[in-house]
C-alpha positions in Angstrom: 186.8 -49.8 -78.6 187.1 -53.5 -78.9 184.2 -55.8 -79.1 184.0 -57.7 -75.9 181.4 -60.2 -77.1 182.1 -63.8 -76.5 182.2 -66.3 -79.3 178.9 -68.2 -79.6 179.0 -71.8 -78.6 177.1 -74.2 -80.9 173.9 -75.6 -79.4 173.7 -79.3 -79.0 171.3 -80.8 -81.5 167.8 -81.8 -80.3 167.1 -85.4 -80.9 164.1 -86.3 -83.1 162.5 -88.5 -80.4 162.5 -85.5 -78.0 160.9 -83.3 -80.6 158.3 -85.9 -81.4 157.5 -86.4 -77.7 157.1 -82.7 -77.2 154.8 -82.4 -80.2 152.7 -85.3 -79.1 152.3 -83.9 -75.6 151.3 -80.5 -77.0 148.8 -82.1 -79.3 147.2 -84.1 -76.4 147.1 -80.9 -74.3 145.4 -79.0 -77.1 142.8 -81.7 -77.7 142.1 -81.9 -73.9 141.7 -78.1 -73.7 139.4 -78.0 -76.7 137.2 -80.7 -75.1 137.0 -78.7 -71.8 136.1 -75.6 -73.7 133.4 -77.3 -75.7 132.0 -79.0 -72.7 131.9 -75.7 -70.8 130.3 -73.8 -73.7 127.6 -76.4 -74.5 126.2 -76.7 -71.0 122.7 -75.2 -70.6 122.6 -73.8 -74.1 119.1 -73.5 -75.8 120.7 -74.9 -78.9 122.3 -77.9 -77.2 122.9 -80.5 -79.9 122.9 -83.9 -78.0 126.0 -85.9 -77.6 126.7 -88.4 -80.3 126.3 -89.5 -83.9 123.1 -91.2 -85.1 123.4 -95.0 -85.4 120.7 -97.4 -86.4 119.6 -99.4 -83.4 121.0 -96.8 -80.9 119.0 -94.3 -78.8 119.3 -90.8 -80.2 120.2 -88.2 -77.6 117.9 -85.3 -77.0 118.7 -82.0 -78.6 117.1 -78.5 -78.6 117.0 -76.1 -81.5 115.0 -72.9 -82.2 112.1 -73.0 -84.7 111.5 -70.2 -87.2 109.9 -68.1 -84.5 112.8 -68.6 -82.0 110.9 -71.0 -79.8 113.1 -73.8 -78.4 112.0 -77.3 -79.7 113.4 -80.5 -78.2 113.4 -84.0 -79.7 112.0 -85.1 -76.3 108.9 -82.9 -76.9 107.8 -85.7 -79.3 108.6 -88.7 -77.1 106.3 -91.7 -78.1 105.9 -90.4 -81.7 107.9 -91.5 -84.7 110.1 -88.5 -85.7 111.7 -88.0 -89.1 114.6 -85.6 -88.7 115.5 -84.2 -92.1 118.7 -82.2 -92.5 118.5 -79.8 -95.4 119.6 -76.4 -96.9 117.9 -74.0 -99.3 120.9 -74.2 -101.7 120.7 -78.0 -102.0 118.9 -79.2 -105.2 118.1 -82.7 -103.9 116.6 -81.1 -100.7 114.5 -78.8 -102.9 113.2 -81.9 -104.9 112.3 -83.9 -101.9 110.5 -81.2 -99.8 107.2 -81.5 -101.6 107.2 -85.3 -101.2 108.0 -85.0 -97.5 105.2 -82.4 -97.0 102.7 -84.6 -98.8 103.8 -87.6 -96.7 103.5 -85.6 -93.5 100.0 -84.5 -94.5 99.0 -88.2 -95.1 100.5 -89.6 -91.9 100.5 -86.9 -89.2 97.2 -88.3 -87.9 99.1 -91.5 -87.1 101.5 -89.4 -85.0 104.3 -88.8 -87.5 106.4 -85.8 -86.8 108.8 -84.3 -89.3 111.5 -82.0 -87.9 113.2 -80.3 -90.9 116.5 -79.0 -89.6 117.9 -76.3 -91.7 121.7 -76.4 -91.7 123.9 -73.3 -91.7 121.4 -70.7 -92.8 119.5 -67.8 -91.2 115.9 -67.8 -90.1 115.0 -65.4 -92.9 116.6 -67.6 -95.6 114.8 -70.7 -94.3 111.5 -68.9 -93.6 111.3 -67.5 -97.2 111.8 -71.0 -98.6 109.3 -72.6 -96.3 106.7 -70.0 -97.2 107.3 -70.5 -100.9 106.8 -74.2 -100.7 103.9 -74.0 -98.1 105.6 -76.5 -95.8 103.4 -77.5 -92.8 105.9 -79.4 -90.6 108.1 -77.8 -88.0 111.3 -76.3 -89.3 114.2 -75.9 -86.9 117.4 -73.9 -87.3 120.9 -75.3 -86.8 122.6 -72.0 -88.0 126.1 -72.9 -86.7 125.7 -76.6 -87.7 126.5 -77.9 -84.2 123.8 -80.6 -84.4 125.0 -81.6 -87.9 128.5 -82.0 -86.5 127.4 -84.0 -83.5 125.2 -86.3 -85.6 128.0 -86.6 -88.2 125.8 -85.3 -91.0 128.0 -84.2 -93.9 125.7 -84.6 -96.8 122.3 -83.0 -97.5 119.7 -84.1 -97.4 120.0 -86.7 -94.7 117.0 -88.1 -92.9 117.0 -90.0 -89.6 113.9 -91.8 -88.5 113.6 -92.1 -84.7 111.0 -94.6 -83.6 108.4 -94.2 -80.9 110.9 -95.8 -78.5 113.6 -93.1 -79.2 115.8 -95.6 -81.1 117.1 -94.8 -84.6 115.3 -97.0 -87.1 116.6 -95.7 -90.4 119.1 -93.3 -91.9 118.9 -92.2 -95.5 121.5 -90.0 -97.1 120.4 -88.3 -100.3 117.0 -87.4 -101.8 114.1 -89.5 -100.7 111.5 -90.0 -103.4 107.8 -90.7 -102.5 108.5 -94.4 -103.1 111.6 -94.4 -100.8 109.7 -92.5 -98.1 106.9 -95.0 -98.2 109.1 -98.1 -98.2 111.6 -96.9 -95.5 109.4 -94.9 -93.2 105.9 -96.3 -93.3 106.7 -99.7 -91.7 107.8 -97.9 -88.5 104.7 -95.7 -88.1 102.5 -98.3 -86.4 102.9 -98.7 -82.6 
């Protein structure tokens, strides 16, 4: 039997501008879809991370994270107090070096309303809890296990400390280890009402 297939006709070439336009359109649609998914998934969550990066002179949006016992803690719980948010991890040597200094500073100034919220990034409650117990830390430790808050605040390096003033405005951002001298010079001026 004879093959009755028809000879293939060559396809016309697709122009580069058309391919580029299609790729750009697909990219825009993917970004829009990701934004809708993130907005839908973040609404009402007990670990909602706020909505923007920390910037000196700007108001820091409220966020909520669980503490080591699973209780939700919000930044707004400490409205009217100076709050030092310290992003850290147990595997981070500079974090390990600054924790005793932060704890001593907290003991010295908590009677003046100072709050330190140590936000553990990317680790489990048991990892953070073991470390906190070993060091005898006395300030609240919160868990950002999926690092959503770190992403929102644009924190990529540990430790990073953000001082939020009594008015809710970011007063200082320090990336890297804070020594006792740095803590005193960068944080203490903002403690008085």
